VMD Tcl script that draws the C-alpha trace (Angstrom):
set ca {
  {-10.56 17.24 10.81}
  {-6.88 17.27 11.72}
  {-7.40 14.38 14.10}
  {-9.20 12.35 11.42}
  {-6.43 12.97 8.86}
  {-3.77 11.94 11.38}
  {-5.73 8.77 12.18}
  {-6.26 8.01 8.49}
  {-2.55 8.39 7.73}
  {-1.41 6.39 10.76}
  {-3.92 3.53 10.58}
  {-4.21 3.27 6.83}
  {-2.17 5.32 4.33}
  {1.21 4.57 5.89}
  {0.68 0.90 4.98}
  {0.08 1.32 1.25}
  {1.80 2.55 -1.89}
  {-1.02 3.90 -4.02}
  {-0.39 4.45 -7.71}
  {-3.71 5.84 -8.93}
  {-6.63 8.00 -7.93}
  {-8.93 4.98 -8.17}
  {-6.86 3.14 -5.55}
  {-6.94 6.17 -3.25}
  {-10.73 6.46 -3.64}
  {-11.15 2.77 -2.79}
  {-8.94 3.01 0.30}
  {-10.74 6.16 1.49}
  {-14.16 4.51 0.97}
  {-13.16 1.39 2.90}
  {-11.56 3.39 5.72}
  {-14.64 5.62 6.09}
  {-16.89 2.54 6.39}
  {-14.56 1.17 9.06}
  {-14.16 4.52 10.84}
  {-17.88 5.30 11.03}
  {-19.36 1.85 11.64}
  {-16.72 -0.46 13.15}
  {-13.95 1.49 14.90}
  {-14.29 2.28 18.62}
  {-13.62 5.95 19.44}
  {-12.09 7.06 22.73}
  {-14.01 10.37 22.66}
  {-17.24 8.31 22.64}
  {-16.11 6.10 25.54}
  {-15.19 3.24 23.23}
  {-18.45 3.33 21.26}
  {-18.78 3.56 17.49}
  {-20.24 6.52 15.62}
  {-22.98 4.51 13.85}
  {-22.50 0.79 14.58}
  {-23.86 -1.93 12.33}
  {-26.86 -3.79 13.80}
  {-26.00 -6.96 15.69}
  {-27.92 -10.07 16.70}
  {-27.75 -10.47 20.47}
  {-27.67 -14.26 20.22}
  {-25.45 -14.46 17.12}
  {-21.93 -15.80 16.83}
  {-18.98 -13.42 16.86}
  {-17.61 -13.05 13.34}
  {-14.48 -11.22 12.17}
  {-14.81 -8.70 9.35}
  {-11.69 -7.42 7.66}
  {-11.06 -4.64 5.18}
  {-8.12 -3.71 2.99}
  {-6.52 -7.12 3.05}
  {-6.88 -7.58 6.79}
  {-5.35 -4.24 7.80}
  {-8.61 -3.09 9.37}
  {-10.43 -5.71 11.42}
  {-13.64 -5.60 13.39}
  {-15.91 -8.10 15.09}
  {-19.67 -8.27 15.49}
  {-22.39 -10.75 16.32}
  {-24.16 -12.28 13.33}
  {-26.86 -14.92 13.33}
  {-25.55 -17.90 11.35}
  {-28.17 -19.68 9.25}
  {-28.44 -23.36 10.14}
}
mol new
graphics top color blue
foreach p $ca { graphics top sphere $p radius 0.5 }
foreach p [lrange $ca 0 end-1] q [lrange $ca 1 end] { graphics top cylinder $p $q radius 0.2 }
display resetview
């Protein structure tokens, strides 16, 4: 838990000035989605905890959270 809190502060909280509980809840929710589904973890040899499904033949698309602070990339099939 200590490692997660340190990561959360370093990668997220240190970049914001939050003025309400609602803002904090939103930031925590977005960071948890990123942390669990999009962020590579060194303890897992660069894999994600529960990655989003990807299309093997899809185009690489950037996904950003919290105004672009947290970015990830995955393959998504683009409808023609």
